[in-house]
N, C-alpha and C positions, 0 to 999 in steps of 0.2 A: 596626325593621321586619323582617318575616320573609316568606319565600316561602310563600304559602298554596297548599296542594295539595288539590284537590277529590278526595277519596277515592272518590267515585262514578264518576270517570272513569278509564279505563286510564292507568297511570302514564306510559306512553310518550307520551301526548297532553299530559300536564301538566308532567312534570319535564323541563327542558331539558338532558338528558344530552348532546345534540349539541354543546353549548358546549365541553365538555372533550374529547369525541371528536375534533372537528375541530381542537382545539388541539394534540393529541398525534399525530394520525394522520400528518401530513406528516413529522414527526420519526422516528416508528417505521418508516414506509415507506422513507425514505432510509437509515436504519440497516440495514434488512433487505436492501436492494439491495447495500450495501457491507459486509455483516457479515463477509465473509471477509478483509477488509483493515483493519478498524478495531476497536478495543476497544469492546465494548458499553457499558462504563462511561463512555465519552466522551460519551454522549448524555443522561446523567441530569440534568445541569444545564439543558440545553435543555428537557427535559420539565417540570422544576419551574418554570422561568421562564415557559413557555408557559401552564401552569395558572394561575399567579399573575396573569399579564397578562390572561388571559381573564376572571378574576374582577374585576379592576379595570376592565376595559373594560365589562363588564356593569353594574357599579356606576355608571359614568359615564353610560351610556345610560338607566339607571333614573332618575337625577336629572333627566334631560330628559323622559322619557316616563311615569314613574311606573307602569310596567307591567313586571314581571319577565320575563314570557314574551316580550314584544316586545323588551325590552332584550337578552335572551339571543340572540334571532334576529338582531338587528342586530350583535351581537358576533361571532356565527358568520359572518355575511356579511363582516365586516371581516377576520376571520381567513382566510377563503377567498381574499379579494382579496390579502391580505398574502403568503400562502404561494404563491399561483399566479403572481405577477408574474414572478419570476425564471425559472420554467419557460417561460412564454410568451415572455419576452424571449430566452432561449437558443434557443428553437425558431425564432424569426422574425428574429433579428438579422442573419443572413446573406442574407436576401431582398433582392435589389436589381435595378434595371433601369437598364442603361447606366451602372453605377457608382454610382447613387444608392440609398442604403440607406434603405428606408421605415421600418423599425421600429427606431428608436433611442429612448432615454429621452425625448427632446424630443417625440416623436410618440406613444409608447406611454403615457406617464404621463398626458397629458390624457384619453386614452381611459379609463384606469382611474379617474380622478377623476369623469368623467361617469357611468361605469357605477356607481361607488359612490354617487353622489348620487341616481341613479335608483332604486337598490335601497333606499336609506334612505327615499325618498319612498314607494315602493311598500309597504314593510312598515309604515310609520307611519300608513297610512290606517286609518280606523276599521273599514272593511269587510273588512280583511285578516283571514283566518282563522288565528289564532295557533295553535290546537290542532292543526289539520290540518298546518300547516307544521312544528310541533314534532314531531309524530308521524312525519312523512316524513323529516325530518332525523335524528331519532333512529335510525330504521331504516337509513338510508343510512350514517350514521356507524358503527353496529355492524357492518354488512356490510363496509365498507371496512377495518375493523380486523382482520377475520378472517385475511386473507392475511399481513400483516406479523407479526402475533402468532404465527401458525403457523410462519412462516419463522424467526423469532427463537428460538422455543421449540425447534423441531426442530434448529436449528444448535447451540444450547447443550447439548441432550441428547446429540446425536451427538458433539460435541466432547469432552464428559465421558467418554462410553463409549470413544471412540477413543484416549484416553490410556492405557487399560488394554489395548487391543487392539494397540497399536503393537509391531511386532517389533523390540525394542531390546535383544536379548540381548547382554550384555556379554562381550567376549572377555577371557580371562585373559592380560594382556599382561606380558611380561618386560621390566621397565624398567631394571634395573641401577642404577649410580650416576649421579647428575647427569643425569637424562633431559632431553632438549631441550624447550624451550617449543615449542608448535605454534600457528602463526597461520593461520587460515583466513579470508582476506580476499576477499570477493565484491564485485566492481565490477559492479553490475547493468547488463546489456545491453552490456558492453564487447566490441566485435567484434575479430575476427582481423585481422592486419596487412593482408592482401590485400584484405579487404572495406573497411577504412578507406581504402585507396589507391584502389580501383576505384570505390567508390560515394560517397565523401566527399572525394576529392581530398586526403587527408591521409597524409603519409609518417610512419609511426610508428617508423621505424628508430632515431631518437635515444633514445627511451624504451626500446626493446627492447635496444639496445646497453648502456644503463645497467644493465639487469637482468643481462645476460650478464657484465658487468664485476663485478657483485656476486656472481656464482657461480650465478645462476639458470639452469635449463634452460627454454628457451622452445619450446613445442611448435608448430612452424610450421603444422601441418595439423590442429590440434585442432578438434573439433566438440563441442557439448554433446549430452547424451543426450536432453534435452527442451527445448522451446521456451518454457517458462514457469517462473517462479521457484519456485513451490511444488513442481512436478514435479521440477525439476532438483535442488533442494537436498534434497528428501526422498530422492532417489536417491543423491546423492553422500555425504550424511551417514550413510547406511546401507550404502554401498558395494555397492548392488545395484539392479536394475531394480524399479520400483514394483509390477509385477505379481507379483513374487516376494515382496514385502513384505506384501501384503494382497490378499484376493480381492474387496475392495469397489470397486476401481478398474477398472470394466468398461465396455465400449462402451455408449454410450447414457446413462450416468450423468454428472451434473455435480456430484456430492457430493465436495467437496474437503476435508471436515473432517478426515479421517484423515491428510491430508498434513501439516497443521499439527503433529499429534502426532508424526509421524515426524521432523519438523525439530526440534521443541523437546525431544524426548526420544530423540534419535538413538542408534544403536548406537555411533557414534564417540564421542559424549559419554559414554555409559554406560561404555564400555570404558576410556576415559581416566580417568574419575572413580574407577572401581573400582581402577585402578592408582595412585591417589594424586594425580591431577591436579586442580587447581581450574579451574572454568570461568569465564571472563571474557567478558561479552557487552555489547554497546553497543545503545542504543536505535536502532531502525531506522525507526520510523514505520509499519512493515508488520507487521500482527498475526502472521502466520505465522512471522516471524523474530525475534520479541520473546522472548528467553529470560530472562524476568523472575525466574525462580527460580534463576538462576545464582549461584554463590558471590559474584561481583562483577557487578552489573548497573549499568552506567554510563550516565548520561543528564544532559543539562543541566538546571539548576534552572529551574523555571517560577514566574513570579509568580502570585499567587492569581487575579487577574482575567484572565490571558492566555487567549486563545482556543485551543482545540485544533483539529486538522485537520478533525474532523467538524463542529465549530461553524462553521468557515470555509466548508466545503462547504454547510452548511445555509443560511447567509446568502446565498450565491450564488444560491440558488433562490427567494429571497423578495424582498419590496420593498426590503430592505436592500441589494440589488444596486445601487441608486442611490448609496448611500453608498460602496460598494466601488469602483464605477467612477469616482467623483469623488475617490476616495482621502481621504474624510473620516475623521478619527480613525485614519489609517494602515490602514484596512481593506482597501484594494486589495492591499497587499503583505503582509497578515497571514499568509496561507498560505505564500507563498514564504519569508518570514522565518523561520517555524517550521522549514521544511525546511532552510534555510541554517544556522540556529542548531544544529540537531541534527547536520548533516553536519560543520560546522566543529568542533563539540565533539569528535566522534570523531577527526577528522584531527589536532586539536591535542593529543589525549590518548593516541592509540594508540602513539606511539613511546617512551613512558616508563612502563612498568608495573612497574618494578623494585621498587616498594614492596610488591608482592605476592610473598610468599615461597613458594618451592617451585615445582615444575613447573606450568605452566598451559596450558590450551587456550583460545585467544583466538578467539572467533567474531565476525566483523565483516561486516555486510551494509550496504554503502554503495549507496544508490539513485542512483548516478551512474556513467556518463553518461546513464543512463536518465532520461526526463522524470519530474518537471517540470523545465523548464530555468530554473534560477535562478542559474547561475554563468556569467560570461563567461570568456574565455580566461585572464584574470589573476585570476579569483576575484570580480570585482565583480558586482553585481546585473545582471540582464538586463532591458532595457527591453521593454515590451509590443510585440508585433508591429504593424506598420502595417496599417491597414485595406486589405484586398485581397491581402495576402500569403497564399499558399497554405500549408496545413499542412505539405506536403511540403518546400517551400522553407524555411520557418521551422524545421522539425524538423531538416533536414540541417545547417543552419548552426549551430543551437544545440547539436546533438549533438556536432558537431566541436569547438565551443568547450569543451564540458564534458570531452571527451576530453583536450584540451590542458591544461585546469586540473588534472584529477585526475592526469595524468602528472606535472606539476610537483610536486604534493604528494607523490606516491609516491616520486619521486626524492629528496625530502628525508627522508621518513619511514622508508623501508626501510633505508637505511644506519644510521640511529639505532637501529632495532630490533635490528639485528645487533650494533652497538657496545654497546648496553646489556644484552645477553643474556650471562649468565655462561657458558652453554654454547651453542655455535652453534645457532641456532634452525632449526626447519623452518618454511618459509613457503610457503603455497599461495596464489597470486594468480591469481584466476580470474574470468572472466565467466560468470555462470550460464547465459547464452545470448548470442546476438549482438544487434545493434541492433534495436530495436522498429520503426524506420522503414526497415528493410531492404526491398530490392526483391523478394526471393524467399525462400521457406522455407530454401534452402541458405545464404543470407547470414544469415538469422535464427539458424541453428544454428552458425554459425562464430564461435567465442568465443575470447577471450584465455585462454591457459593457460601459466602460468609457475610453476616450482617450485624452491625452494631446498631441496636435499636433501643437507646436508653429510655427506661421507664415505660416501655410498651407493655400493655396488658396481654396482647395476643402475639406471641412470637411467631417466627417463621416455622416451617415444618420440614421434615427430612427430605421429602421429594419435591420441594418447591422448584418451579422454573422461573426464569427471569421475568416473564410476562406479568407475574403477580406481585413482585416485590414493591413496586411503586404504588400499587393498589393498597397494600398493607400500610405503607408509609403515609399515604394521603389519608387513609382512614384513621390511623392511630394518632397522627400529629396535626392534621389540618381539617378535621371535622367533616370528612367525606364519608359516604356510605356506598363505596364501590363494591360490587359483588366480585368475589374471587372467581377466576376462570378455571376451567379444567386444565390441568397441567398436561400438555401434549408436546411430544418431541417429534419434529418433522425434519427428516433428513433429506437432503438433495445434493446432487453433484454440482460442481461449479459451472459446468458447461450447460446444464439444464436446471437452473436455480429454482424453478417453481414446480418441478415435478417431484412432489413430496412423497415420502414413505414414512409411515408412523413407526417409531422405535419405542417399543414397550420398555418400561422401567422395571427391570428384574432385581434391582438392588434391594437388600433388606437391611434396615438400620440395626445397629448393635443394641440400641436401647428400646 
């Protein structure tokens, strides 16, 4: 059997293009929204499966109705119901009256079944105008695809051009004999000690004393230069403020593509590689900090059928949310397990890279204690929050637990890095910014800053910001004469990333 097309009719009325448009639109739309944080290639499998599923679904309806146009319409309706269920559930699930939550799966799913049955009956009537519906859905599908396709194309083109625009001029470093390994370890969202004490009721002195005993300098009054990971790391890895690195980061713009290039092809990396260093990077799960072209890019092995983060996110917005919330096939914990697996791999591997010969620059971005909250205080998995728990309560408790866990792991890992290094290593242990659940911009800007600078004549100072740390390192160890910049903290919201507000440092060191 074949699909017969009446060539006398406009093809938009005859050919059910909408079937494939509505199959891929939700995937591309979700990818476009998250394009700055996920690898575009993570969506290809979903697109392929959606197209195949749409074809099989249409074939099944054709067996019943013996009408390709009607079968395609019913398939599109089924796809719309499948893709929209999770979005509707997420939107309505918190609606309650006196503690009774109206929209749970037990109430929403019957509504979806009744709605689906009604639409099947409606379309299956002989009087239903197939060509009109086909034409309308084709136009709607084409219109819907315009925005995500434009966003994705624009992002990919800008990302490619920004790689060549990035100001990553390498310095001519004087290395001498046996230059030290350099570890740049970012603990995402790790706050300063006073913030942890005042806002989370957690005394971090035990961990900080361990760092001091190992020879670290702990900056008591450190603040980050920026409140967001991409801004902060683009700045610190190029030891400059971002407005000095490019003229594209201007007020009113939300284009972050150049930041990724500044992180992945930074001046720090270029300078060290030119001086004979090899770059070692770990999988982070965050597109901007994935240095996949490093000399050594280390990540856990994945099974062929394993879901990636984008696929897990996609399933959360579909009818498959039913399976996730009931934890069928392990789907409820799929996303957190991916995060745990990647984080544990880095923690288990970081302390012994001695098999890599010669000096190395090790870049590590651990998205912890930043959410998602997947580690308890001893490293065990986190149970889902009880219904009614506020996000602030849940966030504060889980954030504190993840600080406790990462502290315990760093207390094990850092001594072993030092022990396994033939030359005393340089280690920068830093929060790219403060806690994401902080009560104020000042708390958000208050980050952990600890530096192991063996043999350095000029140590760091209490109010140092990340923009200056590699200036100090290059001056002290590699014969440079870089001027230290003024330490300025520039806060901005995620939705308006380049609208900065200066946050004064009111912290006073104890000594």
